[in-house]
N, C-alpha and C positions, 0 to 999 in steps of 0.2 A: 895320303895314306899309301901304304905298301904292304902287300902280303908276300911272304917268302916261305917256301918249304925247305927246311934244313934239318938234317939228322933226325927224321921222323917227327919233327915238330912243325906246326903251322904258326909262324911268327907274324904278328901284326904290329907294324910301327905306324903311329899316327900322331900328327902334330897340327896345331892350329896353323893355317896357311901363312900368316904373317910372321911366324917364327922360323920358317925355313931360311937357312943360311945364317942364323944367329948363333952366337957363342955365349952361353950362359955360364957365369962363374960366381961362386959364393963360397968363401973359405976354401976348403979342400975339394969342393964339388965343382965339376966342370962337365958341361953338356954341350956338345956341338951338334946343332940340328941340321944335318946335311941331307940334301935330297936323295943321295944314293941309298941312305938307310930309311928315311921317313917317307920317301916318295914325293912325287909332284902331282899326283892325281887327286883332284878335289872330289869328294863324294858327299852324298846326302847323309843326313843323320840315319836314315833307314839302312843304307848300305853299310855305314860304319857299324851299326848295331848288329846287322847280319854277320858281318865279319868278326865282331867280338864273340858272337855265339859259336862260331866254328873254329876260332883260333885256339891254340894251346898255350901260347905265350903272347903277351902284348906289352909294348913299350909306348906309353902315352905321355904327351907333353902339351900343355896349353890349357887355358881356362875352359874353353868350350869342350874340347875333347874329354878332359878329365871330368867335367861337370856331367856330361852325358853318360859317361861310364858309371859315375856314382849314382845318378838318378835311376839307372837301370840295373843297379845292384851288381855290377861287375867288379867295382872297386869300393872298398871300405874307406870312407873319408879319413879315418885315423891312420891310414897307410899312405897318405899322400905326403910327399916332401915338396919343399919349395926351394928352387934354385934361382937366385936373383929375382925373387918374387913370383916366379912362374911355377905353377903346379906340375909335378911329374909323378907318374904312378906306373908300377909294373904289375903284371897280372900273369899268373901261371895256373893252368887248369890241371889238376891231377886226374889222370885217366887210368882206369883199372884195366 
């Protein structure tokens, strides 16, 4: 997981650890899961959920990460896409 502050946003990028350094392709979709973006810090589910609660944008990839986000109602399962069989979801929080 990695949190970044950019242009007034708090960006959370999180991936299942075994996906780091993988290159997913399916049709026109391509997702390279690089540690510079997704981070190399392993965190607990509790830390991940705390980070989801404060971020304004999230980019999530992997069965565990996306499942946890769905179970905690951050992500609607209808909005998950699959690239090479791996779930990917994006989250944006509208702030007044």
